[in-house]
N, C-alpha and C positions, 0 to 999 in steps of 0.2 A: 184598823188593823195598828196593833203596836209597832213601835218602832224594834228592831233585833237588839239584842244586847252584844256586848262585845265577846269575841270568842275566848272562850277558858283558857286555852293555851297561851293567848296572847296575854290574860291574866297573869298565869303563871309565869312566864318569863319576866313579865314586870316584876313579879316579887321575889323572884329568883335574884335579879340583877340588884335591886334594892339591899336583899340581905347579904350579897355579895360587896356590895360597896360599903356596907355598914361594918361588916367583918374587915375589912380590907383596911379602912379607916381605922378601926380599934386596933388592929394588930402594928399601926404604927407605917401603914401605908406599903408595907414587905409584900411582895406577889403572894399571893392566897387564891384559893379555889373552895366553891363550896361542895362539900361531901355528903351533906345529907338534906333533903328538903320535905317538909311536910306541908301540903296545901289544902284548905277547908275552903272551898267557894259556896257562900252563905246564900248570896242572891243574885241575880242578873245586874250589869251596871249598863243601863240604857242612856245615859246625860254625861256628858263630859262637862268639865274637865272631872277628873277622879284624882285623887292622891293617896300617895302610900306614905306612911310614915314606919321608921325602924326603930327598935330599941335592943340596946344590948343587954342581954339577961345574965350571963356569966363570961367569966374569963379566966383563960389560962394561959402560959407559956406557949405561944403557937397555935393557941386555939380560942374560938370564939362561938357563944351561944347566942344567935340572934333572933327575934322576932318581927313580925311586920304586919300592918293592917292595910287593906285597901278601903277606902271611902268614897262614895257618889259626891257629886255636888253637892246634897243637902247634908253631907256630915253622916250617912250611913254606913256604917261598917258592911261591907261587900265580899271580903275574903280577907282570911287570916292565913298566915305563914309562920313556920320557925324553920331555922335551919344551925347547920354546925358548919362553920367557915376554918378553915386551916391554913396555915402558912404554908409554903411549897417548899421541897428541898433545896430549889435553888437558893433559897433565901439566906440558909445556912451556908452554903459553899460558897455566896460571895461575901460572907462575913458579917451581914446584917442579923442584928439580934431578934429573937424570936419574942421577948416579954417587954 
């Protein structure tokens, strides 16, 4: 019997969190949220640990495009994701710069 893989919803949540944190950091740690997320599950993740690396693709004032790759313990890509992160309106209302 083979080991069960990690649930796809758990992988998607981890990728969304990584994209959100990457965008939040790129926006200067202002309040932000993920408004679009696209995930592709390539293969099962059966062995821990797994790792997520994020990359900032593009940035505009108050807006970032971030991508992420989830790899298994052997370094094989198991899922990819891309998303858009925007600064919330509350950031501008508090006088925080969006650029």
